[in-house]
C-alpha positions as CSV (number, residue, x, y, z in Angstrom):
1,X,74.9,116.9,135.8
2,X,76.4,116.5,139.3
3,X,75.2,119.1,141.7
4,X,77.8,121.3,143.4
5,X,78.6,120.0,146.9
6,X,77.5,122.4,149.7
7,X,80.3,124.4,151.3
8,X,81.7,122.8,154.4
9,X,81.1,124.9,157.4
10,X,84.1,125.4,159.8
11,X,83.3,125.1,163.5
12,X,85.5,127.6,165.5
13,X,85.6,127.3,169.3
14,X,87.4,130.0,171.2
15,X,90.0,128.6,173.7
16,X,91.7,131.7,175.1
17,X,91.1,135.4,174.3
18,X,91.5,138.9,175.8
19,X,92.3,139.0,179.4
20,X,92.2,135.1,179.7
21,X,95.9,135.2,178.9
22,X,96.6,136.7,182.4
23,X,98.5,133.8,183.8
24,X,101.0,133.4,180.8
25,X,104.7,134.1,181.6
26,X,107.7,135.1,179.6
27,X,110.6,132.6,178.9
28,X,113.5,134.2,177.1
29,X,117.0,133.2,175.9
30,X,118.6,134.3,179.2
31,X,117.9,130.7,180.4
32,X,120.7,129.7,178.0
33,X,123.1,132.8,178.5
34,X,121.3,135.2,176.0
35,X,120.5,138.8,176.6
36,X,117.1,139.3,175.1
37,X,114.4,140.4,177.5
38,X,110.6,140.5,176.9
39,X,107.6,140.5,179.2
40,X,104.1,139.2,178.8
41,X,101.2,141.6,179.6
42,X,97.6,140.6,179.5
43,X,94.9,143.1,178.6
44,X,91.3,143.0,177.3
45,X,92.8,143.1,173.8
46,X,94.9,139.9,174.5
47,X,98.4,139.1,175.4
48,X,101.4,141.4,174.6
49,X,104.9,140.2,174.1
50,X,107.0,143.3,174.5
51,X,110.8,143.7,174.9
52,X,114.1,143.7,173.0
53,X,115.5,140.7,171.1
54,X,119.3,140.2,170.7
55,X,120.3,137.5,168.4
56,X,123.9,137.0,169.8
57,X,124.0,134.3,172.5
58,X,120.4,133.1,172.2
59,X,118.0,134.8,169.9
60,X,114.5,134.2,171.3
61,X,111.7,135.6,173.4
62,X,108.4,134.0,174.2
63,X,105.3,133.8,176.3
64,X,103.9,130.5,177.4
65,X,100.9,129.3,179.3
66,X,101.0,127.6,182.6
67,X,100.8,123.8,182.4
68,X,97.0,123.2,182.2
69,X,95.4,121.6,185.3
70,X,93.6,119.2,183.0
71,X,95.1,118.5,179.6
72,X,93.0,119.8,176.6
73,X,91.4,117.2,174.4
74,X,91.1,118.7,171.0
75,X,90.6,115.4,169.1
76,X,87.4,116.6,167.5
77,X,89.2,119.6,165.9
78,X,91.5,119.8,162.9
79,X,93.8,122.5,164.3
80,X,94.2,125.9,165.8
81,X,93.5,129.5,164.6
82,X,95.6,132.4,166.1
83,X,94.7,136.0,165.6
84,X,98.0,137.8,166.0
85,X,99.4,141.3,165.4
86,X,102.9,140.2,164.5
87,X,104.8,143.2,163.0
88,X,105.6,141.1,159.9
89,X,107.6,138.7,161.9
90,X,107.5,135.0,161.4
91,X,106.7,133.6,164.8
92,X,106.7,130.1,166.1
93,X,103.8,128.4,168.0
94,X,104.6,125.5,170.1
95,X,102.4,122.9,171.8
96,X,103.4,120.6,174.6
97,X,101.6,117.3,175.3
98,X,101.4,115.3,178.5
99,X,103.5,112.2,178.1
100,X,101.6,108.9,177.9
101,X,103.0,105.5,179.0
102,X,104.1,103.4,176.0
103,X,104.9,106.5,173.8
104,X,107.9,106.6,171.7
105,X,108.5,110.2,173.1
106,X,109.4,108.6,176.4
107,X,112.7,107.3,174.7
108,X,114.0,110.9,174.6
109,X,115.4,113.0,177.3
110,X,113.6,116.3,177.8
111,X,110.3,117.4,176.5
112,X,109.0,117.4,172.9
113,X,107.2,120.5,171.4
114,X,105.0,120.4,168.5
115,X,105.8,123.5,166.4
116,X,104.6,125.4,163.4
117,X,106.0,128.6,161.8
118,X,103.5,131.4,161.5
119,X,104.1,134.3,159.2
120,X,102.3,137.6,160.0
121,X,101.4,140.7,158.2
122,X,103.4,144.0,158.9
123,X,100.2,145.7,159.9
124,X,96.9,144.6,161.3
125,X,95.6,141.2,162.5
126,X,96.9,138.0,160.9
127,X,94.5,135.0,161.2
128,X,96.7,132.0,161.0
129,X,95.4,128.4,160.7
130,X,97.7,125.7,162.2
131,X,96.5,122.3,161.1
132,X,97.5,119.6,163.7
133,X,98.9,117.5,160.9
134,X,101.4,120.2,159.9
135,X,102.9,120.3,163.3
136,X,106.5,119.1,163.6
137,X,108.1,117.5,166.7
138,X,111.1,119.3,168.0
139,X,113.4,119.3,171.1
140,X,115.3,122.5,171.6
141,X,114.8,123.7,168.0
142,X,116.2,120.3,166.7
143,X,114.1,117.9,164.7
144,X,113.0,114.7,166.3
145,X,113.7,111.7,164.0
146,X,111.3,109.2,165.7
147,X,108.1,108.3,163.9
148,X,105.9,110.4,166.2
149,X,102.3,111.5,165.6
150,X,100.7,114.5,167.2
151,X,98.2,113.6,169.8
152,X,95.5,116.3,170.2
153,X,94.0,114.5,173.3
154,X,96.7,115.6,175.8
155,X,97.6,119.2,175.2
156,X,99.0,120.7,178.4
157,X,100.8,124.0,177.3
158,X,100.9,126.6,174.6
159,X,103.9,128.8,173.8
160,X,104.4,131.8,171.3
161,X,108.0,132.6,170.3
162,X,110.0,134.8,168.1
163,X,113.2,132.9,167.6
164,X,116.1,132.9,165.1
165,X,115.2,129.2,164.7
166,X,112.1,128.3,162.6
167,X,111.0,124.8,161.8
168,X,113.1,122.1,163.6
169,X,116.6,122.3,162.4
170,X,116.2,125.4,160.2
171,X,116.8,129.1,160.6
172,X,113.8,131.5,160.7
173,X,114.1,133.7,157.6
174,X,111.4,136.0,159.1
175,X,113.5,136.8,162.2
176,X,114.8,140.2,163.1
177,X,116.2,141.5,166.3
178,X,115.5,144.7,168.2
179,X,112.3,146.1,169.9
180,X,109.4,143.7,169.7
181,X,105.7,144.2,170.4
182,X,103.5,141.4,169.4
183,X,99.8,140.9,170.3
184,X,98.1,137.5,170.5
185,X,94.4,138.4,170.4
186,X,93.0,134.9,170.6
187,X,93.6,131.2,170.3
188,X,90.7,129.1,168.8
189,X,90.3,125.5,167.7
190,X,88.7,124.7,164.3
191,X,87.2,121.6,162.7
């Protein structure tokens, strides 16, 4: 008889929580001619993304971190865990990485974001795991066709969006316009 293997413990390391979101700023579709508006507000509960989302002419609102002074090296982790109150919306989480010399991403104009769609419950906190190996490269919501691999050693920005675009090149079936109030309670890394 083969003994059962012991359960694997998951190591969770908090990265950002509560009022530590204070330096995040909004970025909305007005940069491309849309008319959505939302603001980011930090409290001891976390980061609120509040406003009104209009699909016509754009269709997204977001909060993003500043560019980190020193890129995060999360290579000893498997992914991220977000605790979010998301109103039943399918949100999108995006990660930017510092470009490295000799990287295929240098062949593209503009920056690449590594994205994951994150469905949330209508009520309460959704705990969402985002494995690094599930992230997809995108440039302005379009898929990147180069054979790129996510590099967790050079993370320099996070962004949470609610957009009519979901995974690269696809529409977000969990999108709805109108008033929005989302709370990001925390972002952690797990192994």
